C-alpha positions in Angstrom: 0.0 0.0 0.0 2.8 2.4 0.9 4.4 1.7 -2.5 1.2 2.4 -4.4 0.6 5.6 -2.4 4.2 6.7 -3.1 3.7 6.0 -6.9 0.5 8.0 -7.1 1.9 11.0 -5.4 5.0 11.3 -7.5 5.1 14.4 -9.7 4.4 13.8 -13.4 6.2 15.7 -16.0 3.9 17.2 -18.7 4.1 19.9 -21.3 1.3 22.4 -21.1 -0.3 23.4 -24.4 1.2 26.4 -25.9 -0.9 29.5 -26.1 -2.1 30.4 -29.5 0.4 32.4 -31.4 -2.4 34.1 -33.3 -4.7 35.0 -30.4 -5.2 38.5 -31.8 -4.7 37.9 -35.5 -6.6 34.8 -36.3 -8.5 34.4 -39.5 -11.8 32.5 -40.1 -14.5 32.1 -42.6 -17.8 33.9 -42.1 -20.3 31.5 -40.5 -23.3 33.4 -41.8 -22.5 32.6 -45.4 -24.5 29.7 -46.9 -22.6 26.6 -47.9 -24.8 26.2 -50.9 -25.8 28.8 -53.5 -27.9 28.9 -56.6 -26.4 31.1 -59.3 -27.9 32.7 -62.4 -26.8 31.4 -65.8 -25.0 34.6 -66.5 -23.0 34.8 -63.3 -19.2 34.5 -63.8 -18.0 35.0 -60.2 -18.8 33.8 -56.7 -17.5 35.5 -53.5 -16.4 33.7 -50.3 -16.2 36.0 -47.3 -13.3 35.6 -44.8 -12.8 37.6 -41.6 -10.0 38.5 -39.1 -9.7 39.6 -35.5 -7.0 42.2 -35.9 -7.7 44.8 -38.5 -4.7 47.1 -38.0 -2.6 46.4 -41.1 -2.9 45.4 -44.7 -2.3 41.7 -44.8 -2.1 39.1 -47.6 -3.2 35.7 -46.4 -2.2 32.5 -48.3 -4.9 29.8 -48.7 -5.1 26.1 -49.5 -7.5 25.2 -52.3 -8.3 21.6 -51.3 -11.0 20.6 -53.8 -12.3 22.5 -56.8 -14.1 21.6 -59.9 -12.5 22.5 -63.2 -15.1 25.2 -64.0 -13.7 27.4 -61.1 -10.5 29.3 -60.7 -9.9 30.0 -57.0 -7.2 32.4 -55.8 -4.6 31.0 -53.5 -4.4 34.2 -51.4 -6.6 37.0 -50.3 -5.7 40.6 -49.2 -7.2 42.5 -46.3 -7.0 46.3 -46.6 -5.8 48.2 -43.6 -8.6 48.7 -41.2 -10.9 46.2 -42.9 -12.3 43.2 -40.9 -13.4 41.2 -44.0 -12.1 40.4 -47.4 -13.5 38.4 -50.3 -12.1 35.5 -52.2 -13.3 36.0 -55.8 -13.9 32.7 -57.5 -14.0 32.9 -61.3 -16.5 30.7 -63.1 -16.0 29.7 -66.7 -18.7 29.1 -69.3 -18.3 25.3 -69.0 -20.4 25.2 -65.8 -23.5 23.2 -66.8 -27.0 24.2 -65.5 -28.7 22.0 -62.9 -25.4 20.2 -62.0 -23.8 20.5 -58.6 -20.2 21.7 -58.3 -18.0 22.0 -55.2 -15.4 24.3 -53.8 -13.3 23.8 -50.7 -10.8 26.3 -49.3 -8.8 26.1 -46.1 -6.9 28.7 -44.1 -3.5 27.4 -43.1 -3.3 26.2 -39.4 -0.7 28.9 -38.5 -3.3 31.6 -39.2 -6.1 30.1 -37.1 -6.8 29.8 -33.4 -7.5 26.2 -32.6 -8.4 27.1 -29.0 -11.6 29.0 -30.0 -14.7 26.9 -30.3 -16.0 29.0 -33.2 -12.8 28.4 -35.2 -14.0 28.0 -38.8 -10.9 27.3 -41.0 -12.4 25.3 -43.9 -15.2 26.5 -46.1 -17.0 24.1 -48.5 -19.5 25.4 -50.9 -21.9 23.5 -53.3 -22.9 25.7 -56.3 -25.5 25.2 -59.0 -26.7 27.3 -61.9 -30.3 27.3 -62.9 -32.7 29.4 -65.0 -35.8 29.3 -62.9 -37.4 32.7 -63.0 -40.7 34.1 -61.6 -43.6 33.1 -63.9 -46.9 33.8 -62.1 -48.6 34.6 -58.9 -51.2 32.1 -57.9 -53.8 31.5 -55.2 -52.9 28.3 -53.5 -55.7 26.4 -51.6 -54.1 23.7 -49.4 -56.6 20.9 -49.2 -54.9 19.2 -46.2 -55.6 22.2 -43.9 -59.3 21.6 -44.2 -59.0 18.3 -42.5 -56.1 19.3 -40.2 -57.9 22.3 -38.8 -61.5 21.1 -39.3 -62.3 24.0 -41.7 -65.3 24.5 -44.0 -62.8 25.6 -46.7 -59.1 25.0 -47.1 -56.7 27.8 -46.2 -55.8 29.9 -49.3 -52.8 32.2 -49.8 -50.6 33.7 -52.5 -47.8 31.5 -53.9 -45.3 32.3 -56.6 -44.7 29.9 -59.5 -41.4 29.8 -61.3 -40.5 28.4 -64.7 -37.4 27.0 -66.3 -37.0 27.3 -70.0 -34.2 24.7 -70.0 -36.2 22.0 -68.2 -39.6 23.0 -69.4 -40.8 22.7 -65.8 -42.5 24.8 -63.2 -41.5 25.1 -59.6 -43.2 26.2 -56.3 -40.6 26.8 -53.6 -41.7 25.2 -50.3 -45.3 26.0 -51.0 -46.7 24.6 -47.7 -44.7 26.9 -45.4 -45.8 30.2 -46.8 -48.4 30.6 -44.0 -46.1 29.2 -41.2 -47.6 31.7 -38.7 -50.9 29.8 -38.9 -49.3 26.5 -38.1 -47.4 27.9 -35.1 -50.6 29.5 -33.8 -52.2 26.0 -33.9 -49.3 24.4 -32.0 -47.5 23.0 -35.1 -43.8 23.3 -35.8 -42.4 24.5 -39.1 -39.2 23.8 -41.0 -38.1 24.3 -44.6 -40.3 22.2 -46.8 -39.5 20.6 -50.2 -40.1 22.2 -53.6 -42.8 21.1 -56.0 -41.3 20.8 -59.4 -43.9 19.8 -62.1 -44.6 19.6 -65.8 -47.8 20.0 -67.7 -48.8 18.0 -70.7 -50.3 20.6 -73.0 -52.4 18.0 -74.9 -53.9 16.0 -72.0 -53.6 18.6 -69.2 -51.9 15.9 -67.0 -49.6 17.2 -64.3 -46.5 15.1 -63.4 -44.1 15.8 -60.5 -40.3 15.5 -60.4 -40.5 13.9 -57.0 -43.6 12.0 -55.8 -42.7 12.2 -52.1 -42.1 15.7 -50.6 -41.5 16.9 -47.0 -44.2 19.5 -46.4 -42.2 21.3 -43.7 -45.1 21.0 -41.3 -44.4 19.3 -37.9 -47.5 17.9 -36.3 -47.5 18.4 -32.5 -48.4 14.8 -31.9 -47.1 12.9 -35.0 -44.1 14.8 -36.2 -43.1 15.5 -39.8 -45.8 15.5 -42.4 -45.1 14.2 -45.9 -46.9 14.9 -49.2 -47.2 11.8 -51.4 -48.3 12.8 -54.9 -51.1 10.7 -56.4 -52.5 12.6 -59.4 -52.5 16.0 -61.0 -54.4 17.7 -63.8 -55.4 21.1 -65.2 -59.2 21.7 -65.2 -60.8 24.9 -66.3 -57.5 26.7 -65.9 -57.0 25.5 -62.3 -54.1 23.3 -61.4 -55.1 20.3 -59.2 -52.6 18.3 -57.1 -53.9 15.3 -55.2 -51.7 14.2 -52.3 -51.9 11.6 -49.6 -50.7 13.2 -46.3 -48.7 10.9 -44.1 -46.7 10.8 -40.9 -44.6 8.0 -39.4 -47.6 6.6 -37.7 -49.8 6.4 -40.8 -52.0 8.5 -43.1 -54.3 11.4 -42.6 -55.9 10.6 -46.0 -55.9 12.3 -49.4 -56.8 15.8 -50.3 -56.6 18.0 -53.4 -54.6 21.3 -53.6 -55.9 23.9 -56.0 -53.7 26.4 -57.7 -55.4 29.2 -59.6 -53.3 31.6 -61.5 -53.9 35.2 -60.4 -51.3 37.0 -62.5 -48.8 36.0 -65.2 -45.7 38.2 -65.0 
């Protein structure tokens, strides 16, 4: 016992971690900047924002370009003007970037310029970029059939919804259409998150509507059953009104089917 006690009380040599050499001059990527972006077909440049703690002098910072698609040219350094907290890495985009295809950029600040002891250290930035030609096409009155059964209403909730159109794809799109009136859900005790997009095509001869994806997260979180999913069953244009029939489901089962009506109010 004495031997064990003696061993446990002996001093142990250790090397304390060195304080950061860049405590007042660390550099980091802006956390507010989205890691995915949709660009217009004509865009030839994308900017990545980088920040620093000490703004006293003009500084040129070297960078590591870890991964980059051939359509991009990424500078290997960035310069901060004296007194400026932020600088932009200007990524050049050539004309070989194909629409509706994902491309990736990854840039890292060398370790000697970062502060590893700060929890919010953000030294690597990865961006996924895509070009598309969706443009505003029309404003519509959207009547969400599911709300009639959900809230026990005599008529479904109706609201304005924008419709976009892609000349390249020949498709229409409604961005997260079921979260437009999120304040109504919150007032009813439901949660809301970003919902999926409805991408659809219309057969001009038959009036049939087809969807790009038959299963879409609505963005509505039921207070008892969780996330609500729209399962597309059929669609058609009748008397100028777009009809979308969905079965509304949660993990526990189905609420049943209902029809959404989309009536064009104005074509841009």
